[in-house]
C-alpha positions, 0 to 999 in steps of 0.5 A, spaced: 437 522 473 441 524 467 447 520 465 452 525 468 449 525 474 450 517 474 457 518 472 459 523 478 455 519 483 460 513 481 466 516 480 472 513 484 473 517 490 478 515 496 478 516 503 484 516 508 484 517 516 483 524 515 476 523 512 474 518 518 469 524 521 466 525 514 464 518 513 457 518 515 457 510 515 462 511 521 457 513 526 454 506 526 461 505 530 461 506 538 465 512 540 470 507 543 470 503 536 472 510 533 477 512 538 480 505 536 480 506 529 483 513 529 489 510 534 490 504 529 490 508 523 495 513 525 500 507 525 498 502 519 495 505 513 488 506 511 484 507 505 477 506 502 473 508 497 466 509 495 465 502 492 467 498 498 463 503 502 457 503 498 457 496 495 461 491 499 460 492 506 454 490 510 453 496 515 448 492 519 453 487 521 458 492 524 463 490 526 463 483 524 462 484 517 468 481 514 470 486 508 469 491 514 474 487 518 479 487 512 479 494 510 478 498 517 484 497 521 482 493 527 484 494 535 487 487 535 493 489 530 497 493 535 500 491 542 495 493 547 499 497 551 501 501 544 493 501 543 492 505 550 497 510 549 495 512 542 487 512 544 489 517 550 493 521 545 487 521 540 482 523 546 486 529 547 487 531 540 494 530 540 496 530 532 503 533 532 510 531 534 509 527 540 504 522 536 509 522 530 514 519 535 510 514 538 508 512 531 515 511 528 517 507 534 511 502 534 512 501 526 520 500 527 518 495 532 513 491 527 519 489 523 517 493 517 522 489 512 522 482 514 528 478 512 532 484 511 529 485 504 531 492 504 538 490 504 539 482 502 534 482 496 536 488 492 540 487 486 546 491 484 548 494 477 556 497 477 556 496 485 550 500 486 543 498 489 537 498 484 532 502 488 525 499 487 527 492 485 527 486 489 531 479 486 529 474 491 528 468 487 532 466 481 528 467 475 523 473 478 525 480 479 520 484 483 519 492 480 516 497 484 514 503 480 513 509 484 507 511 481 504 505 483 505 505 490 498 506 493 492 502 492 484 503 491 483 501 498 488 498 503 487 491 506 488 490 513 492 483 512 497 487 507 504 485 509 507 491 505 504 496 509 511 500 509 509 502 502 504 506 504 505 510 511 509 516 507 516 513 510 521 513 505 526 509 509 521 504 509 519 504 502 521 500 495 520 505 489 523 506 482 522 512 478 524 509 472 526 502 468 533 504 466 537 501 472 532 495 471 533 494 464 540 494 465 540 489 471 536 484 466 540 485 461 546 482 465 542 477 468 539 472 463 537 467 468 531 472 470 525 470 466 519 473 470 518 480 472 513 482 477 510 489 477 508 490 484 506 495 489 501 497 492 497 496 486 500 498 479 493 498 476 492 505 479 497 508 474 494 511 468 495 507 461 501 512 459 505 510 465 503 503 465 506 503 457 512 507 459 513 502 465 512 495 460 515 497 453 522 498 455 521 490 458 519 488 451 526 490 448 529 485 443 535 484 448 531 482 454 528 476 450 530 471 456 524 475 460 518 471 458 513 473 463 511 480 465 506 480 471 502 486 474 500 484 481 493 487 482 486 486 485 483 492 481 479 487 477 476 484 483 
């Protein structure tokens, strides 16, 4: 086997809900389990990659394998009545407006942004909200670059699932650092910036540089720590 073939076999590939029927591993699940998986993943985000599928999940121990449970949405993540309604739609092949209305209603009932974080913790510059930022703790500002609002694979325990469901009303995301830099320049109590998501390590090195370099300006000398929230290295 030549080097290029090996590289191609190990190239990063991600899969979502629409790919479920194409994953050969899914055939190890019962019909009932597959229906439940499709139902839950219509509400909560699902994303996996070749590495997780090939190296981390023990497919001889499904559905008990812990990595499987941490990656593939589980039936117990939804209220029973909601799950049954969704399963009925999946069985009947309904993927249009009726399903989307039900999905939206379920998501709103799941408290997508607890503790009023979309309103109460959003910093302001000149009276305007700084989108894609949170300032909940005195010394720390969280920054959500729009290019980093996905992950190599999603975790079923993730409390930031609203970032990944495609609803702009639920998501934190900033297109650049301009307003963040201005806010930081006016708040010298902030010593830490956490670049988070999602997983910012899905971003290219050029995008990471464009995000981090403005935070190194001499005028922001009070910012002593720049962290990246990631699990990519694990």
